[in-house]
VOGU-3710 file (C-alpha; in Angstrom, 3 decimals, decimal comma):
1> mpeagqlilh> -4,790/-10,476/29,815  -8,137/-11,617/28,399  -8,110/-12,809/24,806  -10,431/-9,970/23,752  -7,972/-7,430/25,159  -5,090/-9,011/23,261  -7,137/-8,910/20,066  -7,952/-5,221/20,543  -4,293/-4,397/21,141  -3,269/-6,467/18,142
11> llsrslnilv> -5,769/-4,653/15,889  -4,711/-1,280/17,289  -1,050/-2,004/16,678  -1,727/-3,300/13,163  -3,885/-0,276/12,320  -1,162/2,097/13,459  1,447/0,287/11,376  -0,822/0,526/8,329  -1,442/4,223/8,907  2,247/5,129/9,074
21> spggdgslla> 3,230/2,906/6,155  4,292/4,499/2,851  2,130/4,353/-0,244  1,875/1,192/-2,322  5,580/0,716/-2,782  6,655/-0,599/0,602  9,358/-3,171/1,175  8,611/-6,692/-0,045  10,265/-8,081/3,082  7,959/-5,992/5,272
31> eldsftphar> 4,940/-7,355/3,398  6,200/-10,904/3,976  6,774/-10,218/7,679  3,158/-9,101/8,152  1,849/-12,192/6,331  3,989/-14,852/8,072  2,350/-14,896/11,563  -1,120/-15,456/10,119  0,197/-18,103/7,725  1,582/-20,051/10,693
41> eaqkstplll> -1,861/-20,071/12,302  -3,532/-21,380/9,139  -0,868/-23,877/8,033  -2,761/-26,887/9,455  -5,621/-26,321/7,000  -4,743/-26,181/3,306  -8,029/-24,507/2,207  -7,641/-21,911/4,956  -4,030/-21,254/3,963  -5,047/-20,842/0,313
51> fliagsllvg> -7,803/-18,457/1,393  -5,279/-16,436/3,401  -2,861/-16,296/0,459  -5,632/-15,191/-1,926  -6,853/-12,600/0,563  -3,346/-11,252/1,103  -2,842/-10,952/-2,654  -6,141/-9,061/-2,916  -5,109/-6,673/-0,147  -1,739/-6,184/-1,808
61> lvrytlghtl> -3,275/-5,356/-5,195  -5,754/-2,908/-3,660  -2,993/-1,293/-1,612  -0,777/-1,033/-4,694  -3,547/0,429/-6,861  -4,622/3,054/-4,327  -1,236/3,828/-2,819  0,861/3,864/-5,976  -1,154/4,019/-9,203  -3,836/6,481/-8,094
71> anlltlaslh> -1,286/8,553/-6,139  0,808/9,042/-9,280  -2,248/9,892/-11,373  -3,464/12,326/-8,714  -0,085/14,084/-8,773  -0,218/14,536/-12,545  -3,868/15,619/-12,463  -2,993/18,247/-9,869  -0,126/19,476/-12,044  -2,474/19,805/-15,013
81> ihngredggv> -5,050/21,697/-12,961  -2,403/23,958/-11,443  -1,280/24,918/-14,927  -4,715/26,489/-15,354  -5,812/24,116/-18,079  -9,081/23,260/-16,355  -11,442/25,722/-14,756  -8,803/28,161/-13,565  -6,983/25,524/-11,524  -9,773/24,992/-8,994
91> etplsrhiva> -11,418/21,818/-10,281  -11,101/18,696/-8,152  -9,242/15,887/-9,968  -11,158/12,690/-10,586  -8,315/10,704/-8,984  -9,473/11,887/-5,536  -12,631/9,802/-5,873  -11,577/6,170/-5,565  -14,706/4,432/-6,877  -15,208/6,783/-9,836
101> slrllydrdg> -11,513/6,593/-10,755  -11,369/2,812/-10,597  -14,563/2,494/-12,624  -13,180/4,777/-15,338  -9,783/3,085/-15,394  -11,396/-0,354/-15,423  -13,467/0,660/-18,451  -10,252/1,862/-20,089  -7,809/-0,962/-19,316  -9,902/-3,710/-17,735
111> irifckglhm> -8,655/-5,859/-14,870  -5,060/-4,972/-15,789  -5,467/-1,622/-14,038  -5,077/-3,381/-10,672  -1,602/-4,594/-11,621  -0,455/-1,617/-13,713  3,316/-1,639/-13,738  3,353/-4,412/-11,146  6,034/-6,380/-12,993  8,344/-3,354/-12,803
121> avvyqlamta> 7,434/-2,892/-9,136  8,613/-6,437/-8,368  11,855/-5,962/-10,321  12,504/-2,601/-8,657  11,800/-3,854/-5,128  13,961/-6,956/-5,593  16,822/-4,814/-6,891  16,289/-2,312/-4,063  16,323/-5,074/-1,439  19,456/-6,676/-2,908
131> istllrftlf> 21,444/-3,440/-3,167  20,295/-2,124/0,221  21,209/-5,397/1,926  24,621/-5,449/0,258  25,327/-1,859/1,287  24,215/-2,484/4,889  26,650/-5,375/5,223  29,552/-3,582/3,528  29,679/0,224/3,477  26,988/1,088/6,034
141> rpeplrplar> 27,397/-1,513/8,776  27,032/0,908/11,760  23,392/1,297/12,750  23,288/5,124/12,325  24,499/4,785/8,719  22,027/2,114/7,623  19,380/4,567/6,316  21,994/5,744/3,811  21,802/2,321/2,149  18,210/2,979/1,097
151> ivsmitlsnl> 19,015/6,478/-0,152  22,017/5,328/-2,197  19,985/2,421/-3,589  17,194/4,727/-4,752  19,699/7,033/-6,452  21,403/4,073/-8,132  18,085/2,675/-9,387  16,682/6,013/-10,632  16,319/4,806/-14,217  14,611/1,608/-13,077
161> hlswtratvl> 12,148/3,647/-10,988  11,502/5,759/-14,091  10,589/2,589/-15,990  8,200/1,694/-13,176  6,542/5,115/-13,335  6,331/4,897/-17,121  4,608/1,512/-16,917  2,215/2,940/-14,317  1,046/6,263/-15,752  1,012/5,576/-19,491
171> aghmgrtdrt> -2,038/3,993/-21,091  -1,824/0,672/-22,847  0,864/-1,990/-22,748  4,505/-0,922/-22,642  6,629/-2,573/-25,286  10,368/-2,856/-25,721  10,370/-0,044/-28,268  9,179/2,571/-25,759  11,844/5,139/-24,990  12,312/7,936/-22,525
181> wgdgsrtwri> 13,344/11,433/-23,498  17,145/11,621/-23,710  19,774/8,915/-23,236  20,105/6,810/-20,114  23,047/8,627/-18,507  21,508/12,046/-19,087  18,176/10,880/-17,702  19,912/9,456/-14,628  21,607/12,807/-13,957  18,232/14,539/-14,207
191> lvvpaaghgi> 16,702/12,139/-11,671  19,529/12,122/-9,099  18,365/15,072/-6,977  14,620/14,214/-6,812  15,479/10,539/-6,230  17,783/11,519/-3,360  15,062/13,702/-1,844  12,536/10,891/-2,131  15,017/8,468/-0,588  15,702/10,737/2,395
201> asalleyvsr> 11,972/11,202/3,026  11,338/7,443/2,738  14,185/6,650/5,137  12,880/9,212/7,623  9,356/7,776/7,491  10,726/4,247/7,816  12,693/5,276/10,917  9,615/6,762/12,594  7,414/3,820/11,570  9,913/1,319/12,940
211> slpesatpvw> 9,469/2,835/16,409  5,852/1,660/16,573  4,988/-1,679/18,251  4,915/-4,538/15,759  1,447/-5,897/14,970  2,665/-9,493/15,222  4,105/-9,061/18,720  1,872/-9,361/21,816  1,692/-6,014/23,579  0,593/-5,727/27,182
221> dipsisalav> 1,027/-2,153/28,348  -2,025/-0,200/27,163  -0,925/3,265/28,425  2,481/2,988/26,701  0,814/1,959/23,433  -1,561/4,896/23,574  1,201/7,425/24,226  3,454/5,913/21,585  0,599/5,759/19,104  -0,319/9,420/19,460
231> lhvfmalvih> 3,285/10,598/19,214  4,563/8,455/16,374  1,416/8,429/14,263  1,313/12,216/14,447  5,008/12,446/13,526  4,605/9,923/10,717  1,586/11,686/9,226  3,403/15,027/9,346  6,413/13,493/7,583  4,147/11,711/5,099
241> slvlaplsaw> 2,149/14,859/4,292  4,778/17,600/4,407  7,946/15,743/3,397  7,331/12,448/1,589  4,243/13,510/-0,391  5,730/16,639/-2,022  9,083/14,971/-2,724  7,339/11,925/-4,223  5,248/14,278/-6,346  8,389/16,082/-7,494
251> ltmvetscld> 9,987/12,764/-8,507  6,840/11,749/-10,405  6,738/15,122/-12,126  10,394/14,940/-13,218  10,044/11,316/-14,333  6,958/12,113/-16,402  8,812/14,974/-18,086  11,306/12,371/-19,347  8,597/10,402/-21,179  7,559/10,683/-24,813
261> ptketlvysk> 5,312/13,794/-24,940  3,014/12,187/-27,507  2,129/9,206/-25,298  -1,326/9,004/-23,731  -1,539/8,776/-19,940  -4,243/7,441/-17,631  -5,028/10,942/-16,323  -8,569/11,817/-17,375  -9,709/15,378/-18,123  -13,335/15,917/-17,125
271> ekkrflsvsa> -13,446/19,094/-19,188  -12,025/17,568/-22,378  -13,616/14,174/-21,677  -10,513/12,283/-22,727  -7,233/10,975/-21,376  -4,375/13,464/-21,528  -1,035/13,112/-23,267  2,271/13,706/-21,484  2,711/17,097/-23,167  -0,473/18,429/-21,495
281> ffvdcnrppn> 1,278/18,559/-18,117  4,203/20,698/-19,243  2,604/23,544/-21,162  4,060/26,096/-18,722  6,988/23,997/-17,472  10,477/23,224/-18,663  11,427/19,669/-19,436  12,728/18,639/-17,002  11,153/21,014/-14,453  13,594/22,814/-12,165
291> fgqfrkhiss> 13,351/23,223/-8,396  11,660/26,612/-8,703  8,861/25,060/-10,748  8,638/22,260/-8,197  7,940/24,831/-5,472  5,375/26,504/-7,714  3,442/23,428/-8,822  3,598/21,137/-5,769  0,990/22,919/-3,681  -0,328/22,352/-0,170
301> rlcfwllglh> -3,615/21,336/-1,804  -1,881/18,396/-3,483  -0,319/17,337/-0,159  -3,774/17,404/1,414  -5,227/15,374/-1,468  -2,446/12,784/-1,228  -2,934/12,508/2,534  -6,665/11,975/2,009  -5,963/9,248/-0,551  -3,488/7,632/1,843
311> vkkclvqmil> -6,029/7,575/4,688  -8,707/6,114/2,382  -6,261/3,441/1,276  -5,499/2,606/4,911  -9,199/2,335/5,777  -9,865/-0,004/2,845  -6,856/-2,103/3,806  -7,961/-2,315/7,442  -11,467/-3,426/6,446  -10,189/-6,088/4,044
321> egsifavvgf> -7,542/-7,408/6,439  -9,988/-7,420/9,340  -12,490/-9,463/7,328  -9,861/-11,940/6,125  -8,220/-12,479/9,505  -11,614/-12,764/11,199  -12,419/-15,709/8,911  -9,013/-17,277/9,575  -9,370/-16,765/13,335  -12,861/-18,291/13,331
331> fv> -11,689/-21,552/11,753  -8,320/-21,874/13,492
//
């Protein structure tokens, strides 16, 4: 097949894998797998390899900021609006607008906003990878049972995920003296059900995404790619929008309810022209919110907003990766 055709198929496959990926909290091993093939191509040139590493770090930070930080802030902003605190619950949250949000957050926290809670993300993902791998080689060795390893790991690490969310949504630097509401065992019991739901949705999306052709593997059959792309991308977007997004929002909502109500968050109120405290999100909710309140406050509008943010994140990632790999391909 001509080289141009291979390149088109490679870009198509990579774009599809980006589109069906989760938010900004994907597996560290998956990130490494997508980086390795391009690193092999550039390993003969040290400046080119350094450029590729720097570019990959940039893409990772942008992906993390849009897919994780802004997604969490958008969830909380939607909860605040749904409570009727701003304009009868019909105002559009600032978090939907990427440029305006990043400009505001940059003015608030500076360059640190692009790595908000990143240290906890690394700790959480390393712990998740270690526990999941251990469970796959011990309790869940049969292939059909392997998704359970991820679900059990997420339940086990509920308190650690709470620390990650706390470091993400709260303004300022988190110190050792910061505490969540309630003791650790009680907080873990509160988080078990939403963490399990989030784990099931993540495992389901991972299963569908894994069925797509890998971007690093040469693909030759154009008709089969097209059919597979339409089917699995559609399935993945449905799962992402109608299953993963609301369950992730529920987990974020429950985790935020466990934080100190006096702490200031990074959610900005356009009406009040200030950043909101944790207590502003739970004026009409119990702490922690029950499942009935989850059904009431996690609306279809929020799912649509989160899907829009996800697509924007994917487009930005595709543009950045395309530019970086074009430079690498030109000099290789």
